[in-house]
C-alpha positions as a printed Julia matrix, in Angstrom:
223×3 Matrix{Float64}:
 41.86  45.35  63.47
 38.41  45.36  61.55
 35.57  42.82  61.62
 35.38  41.3   58.1
 32.93  38.65  57.11
 33.99  38.74  53.18
 37.17  38.81  51.69
 37.79  39.31  47.67
 40.72  38.52  46.4
 42.33  39.69  42.95
 44.32  36.71  41.21
 47.37  38.04  39.3
 49.85  39.83  40.96
 47.85  38.92  44.18
 47.94  35.34  44.54
 50.0   34.08  42.09
 52.6   35.44  39.55
 51.61  34.16  35.97
 53.39  36.79  34.05
 55.46  34.2   32.14
 52.53  32.15  31.15
 50.41  34.95  30.24
 53.35  36.48  28.16
 53.93  33.01  26.57
 50.42  32.57  25.45
 50.24  36.23  23.89
 53.66  35.5   22.17
 52.47  32.15  20.9
 49.1   34.28  19.42
 51.36  36.54  17.56
 53.31  33.79  16.26
 50.51  32.54  14.65
 49.55  35.61  13.35
 52.94  36.01  11.62
 54.06  38.58  13.98
 57.11  39.14  15.72
 57.4   38.38  19.64
 56.6   41.47  21.95
 59.31  41.92  24.95
 58.05  40.35  28.04
 57.89  43.89  30.3
 55.43  45.25  27.54
 52.9   42.56  27.86
 53.01  42.38  31.41
 51.99  46.22  31.49
 48.44  44.72  29.63
 47.63  42.58  32.21
 44.69  43.42  34.5
 42.08  44.93  32.56
 40.05  41.83  31.02
 41.36  38.97  28.26
 39.98  41.09  25.63
 41.91  43.97  26.13
 45.11  41.82  26.84
 44.96  40.21  23.45
 43.86  43.25  21.59
 46.97  45.2   22.92
 49.46  42.26  22.62
 48.43  41.48  18.7
 47.31  45.47  17.66
 44.38  43.75  16.43
 40.99  44.79  18.1
 38.16  44.27  16.27
 37.03  41.91  12.77
 38.61  38.63  11.39
 42.17  39.06  13.0
 41.16  39.74  16.32
 38.32  36.78  16.25
 41.34  34.81  15.0
 43.69  36.39  17.71
 41.09  35.38  20.47
 40.4   31.96  19.45
 44.03  31.25  19.39
 45.09  32.8   22.73
 41.86  31.05  24.77
 42.81  27.68  23.15
 46.58  27.86  24.01
 46.12  29.67  27.6
 43.33  27.04  28.7
 46.33  24.67  28.59
 49.35  26.59  29.75
 47.52  28.33  32.68
 50.33  27.57  35.31
 52.92  26.13  33.33
 55.47  28.99  35.3
 53.06  30.32  37.59
 53.72  30.52  41.3
 52.22  31.39  44.34
 53.16  34.22  46.32
 54.9   33.57  49.76
 51.76  32.98  52.48
 48.92  32.44  49.95
 47.52  28.76  51.34
 48.72  29.88  54.89
 46.42  32.9   54.84
 43.72  31.06  53.05
 43.7   28.34  55.91
 43.99  31.17  58.59
 40.7   32.85  57.42
 38.93  29.66  57.03
 35.86  30.61  58.89
 35.5   33.85  56.38
 33.69  33.68  52.92
 36.58  34.31  50.39
 35.93  35.22  46.67
 37.69  35.84  43.44
 36.96  38.9   41.72
 39.47  39.02  38.55
 39.13  40.38  35.09
 40.55  36.86  33.75
 37.9   34.69  32.18
 36.39  33.25  34.73
 37.46  29.38  33.72
 40.91  30.32  33.46
 40.59  31.37  37.13
 39.27  28.19  38.16
 41.99  26.52  35.93
 45.01  28.25  37.88
 43.36  27.76  41.06
 42.34  24.27  40.56
 45.96  23.67  39.54
 47.29  24.79  43.03
 44.67  23.19  45.09
 43.16  26.74  46.3
 39.78  26.23  44.76
 38.64  24.45  47.71
 38.96  27.66  49.64
 36.73  30.09  47.6
 32.91  30.22  47.63
 32.57  32.02  44.34
 34.57  32.93  41.61
 33.91  36.29  39.77
 35.44  36.27  36.47
 35.53  39.23  33.78
 33.33  37.48  31.41
 30.92  40.21  31.61
 32.46  43.63  30.0
 29.85  45.1   31.03
 30.27  44.13  34.71
 34.19  43.61  35.6
 36.88  45.64  37.68
 36.61  48.62  38.32
 32.96  48.77  37.78
 31.39  48.15  41.66
 28.86  45.96  40.11
 31.1   42.97  40.38
 31.13  43.47  44.21
 27.71  44.38  44.65
 26.14  41.47  42.5
 28.38  38.97  44.78
 27.03  40.54  47.92
 23.5   40.15  47.04
 24.36  36.61  46.07
 25.86  35.82  49.44
 23.61  38.21  51.45
 26.22  39.77  52.79
 26.89  43.16  54.56
 29.21  45.63  52.31
 30.32  47.18  55.1
 31.93  43.71  56.3
 33.81  43.15  53.11
 37.45  44.04  52.03
 39.06  43.73  48.91
 42.57  42.63  48.34
 44.64  43.51  45.33
 47.87  44.6   43.64
 46.52  47.3   41.25
 44.79  50.49  41.23
 42.18  48.86  39.11
 41.3   46.66  42.47
 41.18  49.58  44.88
 38.97  51.23  42.23
 36.52  48.27  42.51
 36.44  48.2   46.26
 35.61  52.25  46.36
 33.08  51.7   43.9
 31.2   49.19  45.75
 31.63  50.82  49.0
 33.91  48.12  50.75
 37.29  48.17  52.39
 40.24  48.28  50.16
 43.85  46.71  50.72
 46.51  47.08  48.2
 49.38  44.72  48.29
 52.67  45.86  46.65
 54.4   42.91  45.91
 52.44  42.34  42.4
 52.04  44.56  39.45
 50.96  47.46  40.41
 52.85  50.95  41.61
 52.23  52.35  45.23
 52.63  55.77  43.42
 49.74  55.4   41.08
 47.66  53.71  44.13
 48.07  56.24  46.91
 46.13  58.72  45.22
 42.99  56.66  45.29
 43.58  56.24  49.39
 43.28  52.76  49.95
 42.01  51.84  53.39
 45.39  49.71  53.75
 48.52  48.66  52.24
 50.59  45.85  52.88
 53.85  44.58  51.36
 52.57  40.99  51.77
 49.39  38.35  52.49
 50.72  37.49  55.63
 49.95  41.21  57.04
 46.23  40.46  56.86
 46.48  38.88  60.0
 47.46  42.16  61.83
 44.34  43.7   59.96
 41.46  41.46  59.85
 40.41  39.8   63.25
 39.1   36.04  63.18
 35.83  37.17  64.38
 32.93  36.47  62.03
 29.35  38.27  62.38
 28.2   35.07  64.29
 30.95  35.23  66.63
 32.61  31.97  65.34
 36.5   31.75  65.35
 39.4   30.38  63.17
């Protein structure tokens, strides 16, 4: 087991399954652009690389007036329907309570406001000291700066930090920032795609973090 002070969590595919809501938002946007709906699985394959990329791939428009309209439609719809069908993965609240003495931070490529809305709707916002969203396209996963800037803000040691996520992009982010990495298999990513990145840990559910991370903090406090 390892002593960790800071745990970074991804959202989609790690803490919650919001695939239906995201797919609905994309297809609603397509309908407003007079486009036929896309298959659910295809839209889900776009999740993880940020809202602009999701909308661009989901509509086929990546610039110009149609893309701008698509973004407006998507944002207006999704902020109101963030958790219509979303559900937490097993053990999420338990693990957040278990590590109540750790600093827990969200790092996601969702826009921050979407992350805050989802976490608030599930009563999870109180567990996190910081929410890092994908609002800055020049500093979002997999760039290590999303972690490095956060560590600087909270004055934490990268050697005592870990990122928990369900995609290769999460492991890449941790590697780029020089922190520990943990891949969880219950989400969007495939183990075969992540294995080549050599994550420090691989788990099938968040409850397994109890076997990896001690309750000790740098100051020696316990949960």
